[in-house]
C-alpha positions in Angstrom: 99.6 105.5 75.4 102.2 107.9 76.7 99.6 110.5 77.5 97.6 108.0 79.5 100.7 106.9 81.4 101.7 110.5 82.1 98.1 111.1 83.4 98.4 108.0 85.7 101.7 109.3 87.1 100.3 112.7 87.7 97.3 111.3 89.5 99.5 109.1 91.7 101.7 111.9 93.0 98.8 114.3 93.4 96.8 111.8 95.4 100.0 111.0 97.4 100.3 114.7 98.4 103.9 114.8 97.2 103.5 118.4 96.1 102.3 119.6 92.7 104.6 120.9 90.0 104.1 124.3 88.5 101.3 123.4 86.0 99.7 121.0 88.5 99.6 123.6 91.2 98.1 126.1 88.7 95.6 123.4 87.7 94.5 122.5 91.2 94.3 126.1 92.2 92.2 127.1 89.2 89.9 124.1 89.7 89.4 125.0 93.3 88.6 128.7 92.5 86.5 128.1 89.4 84.8 124.8 90.1 85.4 123.7 86.5 86.2 120.0 85.9 89.9 119.2 86.4 90.0 117.7 82.8 88.8 121.0 81.4 91.2 123.1 83.5 94.3 121.0 82.6 93.5 120.9 78.9 92.9 124.6 78.9 96.3 125.2 80.5 98.1 122.9 78.1 96.4 124.5 75.0 97.2 128.0 76.3 100.9 127.0 76.7 100.9 125.3 73.3 99.5 128.5 71.7 102.1 130.7 73.4 104.8 128.4 72.2 103.5 128.6 68.7 103.3 132.4 68.9 107.0 132.4 70.0 107.9 130.4 66.9 107.8 126.8 68.3 106.9 123.9 66.1 103.6 122.1 66.9 103.2 118.5 65.9 100.3 116.0 66.2 101.8 114.6 69.4 101.9 118.0 70.9 98.2 118.6 70.1 97.2 115.2 71.2 99.0 115.7 74.6 97.5 119.1 75.1 94.0 117.8 74.5 94.4 114.4 76.1 96.3 115.0 79.3 93.4 116.6 81.1 90.9 113.7 80.7 93.7 111.1 81.4 94.6 112.9 84.6 91.0 113.2 85.7 90.5 109.5 85.2 93.6 108.8 87.1 92.6 111.0 90.0 89.1 109.3 90.1 90.7 105.8 90.1 93.3 106.6 92.8 91.1 108.7 95.0 88.6 105.8 95.2 91.4 103.4 96.2 92.7 105.8 98.9 89.5 105.6 100.9 
């Protein structure tokens, strides 16, 4: 539930043009350059960061994995919902 709510929040502030954070800016830039789906780009970023954290000795739990895999699709759904409402 928390991943979905985080995705909704991300979609709201991206659609509102409030300025993306570091990962969101990277995500939107990579999506624009590559043309890959936003869900895939965001999940790839999160999995990459998770892997680097693990290599540096961080602990990875099920919640961490679920977030890394789930935030991309949740954010994509949120962007679809809120961009259709904006028109």
